[in-house]
C-alpha positions in Angstrom: 0.0 0.0 0.0 1.5 3.4 -1.0 2.4 5.7 1.9 -0.4 8.2 1.0 -3.0 5.5 1.1 -1.7 4.2 4.5 -1.9 7.7 5.9 -5.5 8.1 4.7 -6.3 4.7 6.3 -4.8 5.7 9.6 -6.7 9.0 9.6 -9.9 7.1 8.9 -9.2 4.8 11.9 -8.4 7.7 14.2 -11.4 9.7 13.1 -13.7 6.7 13.7 -12.1 6.1 17.1 -12.5 9.8 18.1 -16.2 9.8 17.0 -17.2 7.6 20.0 -19.6 9.5 22.3 -18.2 7.6 25.3 -15.0 8.9 27.0 -14.9 5.5 28.9 -14.8 3.7 25.6 -12.1 6.0 24.2 -9.9 5.5 27.3 -10.6 1.7 27.6 -7.3 -0.2 27.3 -9.2 -2.9 25.4 -10.3 -0.4 22.7 -6.8 1.3 22.5 -5.1 -2.1 21.9 -7.6 -2.8 19.1 -6.9 0.6 17.5 -3.1 0.0 17.8 -3.4 -3.4 16.1 -5.4 -1.9 13.3 -2.8 0.9 12.8 0.0 -1.7 12.7 -1.8 -3.7 10.1 -2.3 -0.6 7.9 1.4 0.4 8.3 2.8 -3.1 7.6 0.3 -3.8 4.8 -1.6 -7.0 4.3 0.0 -10.2 5.8 1.2 -12.1 2.8 1.2 -15.4 4.7 -2.6 -15.6 4.3 -2.7 -15.9 0.5 -6.4 -16.6 0.1 -7.5 -13.6 2.1 -8.1 -10.2 0.6 -9.3 -7.2 2.6 -13.0 -7.9 2.1 -12.8 -11.4 3.4 -10.6 -10.5 6.3 -12.9 -7.7 7.3 -15.9 -10.0 7.4 -14.2 -12.7 9.4 -12.7 -10.2 11.9 -16.2 -8.8 12.5 -17.4 -12.3 13.3 -14.8 -12.9 16.0 -16.6 -13.7 19.3 -20.0 -14.0 17.7 -20.3 -17.8 17.5 -21.1 -17.8 13.8 -21.3 -21.4 12.5 -18.1 -21.8 10.6 -19.4 -23.8 7.7 -22.0 -21.2 7.0 -19.4 -18.5 7.2 -17.1 -20.5 4.9 -19.9 -20.9 2.3 -20.6 -17.1 2.3 -16.9 -16.2 2.0 -16.6 -18.6 -1.0 -19.3 -16.5 -2.8 -16.9 -13.6 -2.7 -14.0 -13.3 -5.2 -10.9 -15.3 -4.4 -9.7 -18.9 -4.0 -11.9 -21.5 -2.4 -11.7 -21.6 1.4 -12.0 -24.7 3.5 -13.4 -24.8 7.0 -9.9 -25.1 8.3 -8.9 -21.9 6.4 -11.7 -20.0 8.1 -11.1 -21.5 11.5 -7.4 -20.7 11.6 -7.8 -17.2 10.2 -10.4 -16.4 12.9 -8.1 -17.9 15.5 -5.3 -15.7 14.3 -7.5 -12.7 14.8 -8.4 -13.9 18.3 -4.8 -14.3 19.2 -3.9 -10.8 17.9 -6.7 -9.3 20.0 -6.4 -11.7 22.9 -9.4 -10.2 24.7 -11.7 -11.1 21.8 -11.9 -14.9 22.5 -15.5 -16.0 22.3 -17.2 -16.2 25.7 -18.9 -19.6 26.1 -21.8 -18.2 28.1 -22.8 -16.0 25.1 -23.0 -19.0 22.7 -26.6 -20.0 23.2 -27.9 -16.5 22.8 -25.8 -15.9 19.7 -26.9 -19.1 18.1 -30.6 -18.3 18.8 -30.3 -14.9 17.1 -28.4 -16.5 14.2 -30.9 -19.2 13.5 -33.8 -16.7 13.8 -32.3 -14.2 11.4 -31.2 -17.0 9.0 -34.7 -18.3 8.9 -36.0 -14.8 8.2 -33.6 -14.5 5.2 -31.3 -11.9 6.7 -27.9 -12.0 4.9 -24.8 -12.9 6.8 -23.1 -9.5 7.1 -26.3 -8.1 8.6 -26.6 -11.1 11.0 -23.0 -10.5 12.1 -23.8 -6.8 12.8 -26.7 -7.9 15.0 -24.6 -10.4 16.8 -21.8 -7.8 17.4 -24.3 -5.5 19.0 -25.7 -8.4 21.1 -22.2 -9.5 22.2 -21.2 -5.9 23.2 -24.4 -5.5 25.2 -23.9 -8.9 26.9 -20.2 -8.2 27.6 -21.1 -4.9 29.3 -23.8 -6.7 31.3 -21.4 -9.4 32.4 -18.8 -6.7 33.3 -21.4 -4.9 35.4 -22.5 -8.1 37.1 -18.9 -9.0 37.8 -18.2 -5.6 39.3 -21.4 -5.9 41.5 -20.3 -9.3 42.7 -16.9 -8.0 43.6 -18.3 -5.0 45.4 -20.8 -7.2 47.3 -17.9 -9.5 48.2 -15.8 -6.6 49.5 -18.8 -5.3 51.5 -19.3 -8.7 53.1 -15.6 -8.9 54.0 -15.9 -5.3 55.5 -18.9 -6.3 57.6 -17.1 -9.4 58.8 -14.1 -7.4 59.8 -16.3 -4.8 61.5 -18.1 -7.6 63.5 -14.8 -9.1 64.5 -13.5 -5.7 65.7 -16.7 -5.0 67.7 -16.7 -8.5 69.2 -13.2 -8.0 70.7 -11.5 -10.5 68.3 -8.1 -9.7 66.7 -8.6 -8.2 63.2 -6.9 -6.3 60.5 -7.4 -2.6 59.8 -11.1 -1.8 59.6 -13.1 1.4 59.0 -16.4 1.7 61.0 -19.1 3.1 58.8 -17.8 6.3 57.2 -15.3 7.2 59.9 -12.0 8.6 58.7 -10.2 6.5 61.4 -9.1 2.9 61.1 -8.9 0.3 63.9 -7.2 -3.0 64.3 -6.8 -5.4 67.2 -3.6 -7.4 67.7 -3.0 -9.6 70.7 -6.3 -8.4 72.1 -5.0 -4.8 72.0 -6.9 -2.1 70.1 -5.1 0.5 67.9 -6.4 3.5 66.0 -5.0 5.3 62.9 -6.2 8.8 62.5 -5.4 10.9 59.4 -3.6 14.2 59.9 -3.8 17.5 57.9 -0.4 16.8 56.4 -1.6 13.5 54.9 0.1 11.3 57.4 -1.3 9.0 60.1 -1.2 9.2 63.9 -1.2 5.8 65.6 -2.8 5.5 69.0 -3.3 2.7 71.5 -7.1 2.9 72.2 -9.3 1.6 75.0 -12.4 1.3 72.7 -13.6 2.3 69.3 -15.8 5.0 70.9 -13.2 6.4 73.2 -10.9 9.5 72.5 -7.7 8.9 70.6 -5.8 7.3 73.6 -2.0 7.1 73.9 -0.1 8.3 70.9 2.5 5.8 69.7 3.8 7.7 66.6 3.2 9.4 63.3 3.6 7.5 60.1 3.3 7.9 56.3 1.0 5.0 55.6 -0.9 2.1 57.2 1.9 -0.3 56.1 4.4 1.5 58.3 2.0 1.6 61.2 1.2 -2.1 60.8 4.9 -3.0 61.3 5.0 -0.9 64.5 1.8 -2.6 65.8 3.2 -6.0 65.1 6.1 -5.1 67.6 4.4 -3.1 70.3 1.4 -5.4 70.6 3.6 -8.1 72.2 5.5 -5.8 74.6 4.5 -5.4 78.2 1.3 -3.4 78.3 1.9 0.2 79.5 -1.9 1.1 79.9 
């Protein structure tokens, strides 16, 4: 591809990328890697290893990655396009190569039943394959976003359960790691049955206190530290020294 044509192709990729209305989409590492791979393919030209594949065939197969299109049907459609006859193995391996290039695009097994249902319905309605792939791409993107949100919710619920469990341990008098009660800026931990409090300072450091209870004033100041990690090391030492309270 001549240099001018490559420059135009790169501009086209960048303009399409910048047209996204979602800042989160533009900043998404997944999307940036896809764009980078597209630009590299434009700069390097078409891969001559895949001799049966022109740009039109490759574009269609790449759009089908992750959509669970039946490979024999995809092969039959591709063979209607200009170019050498393709086998199922040709299509399978070219698609796998695209999956390996964009490692995050491997098909998700949980999406297979829904994709096949849509495919069979649209095929029965007479929808042509490129249009079916477009529908499936939209479906896969929506489902991936749904799965991402559900995974995030499960993670947040798990963290909240862990926080409640730590809070209950703290209030019960059991030893526990650093824990925040409700929205308090302070952190508490209990080691060797001794309670400690970390309170943030105006200069973004932490005062470490030996406390009598979570509701009592700060207690005896042990020292001032840059982060919880430094305070934790101190607690691990002082908690086993003779009690001065």
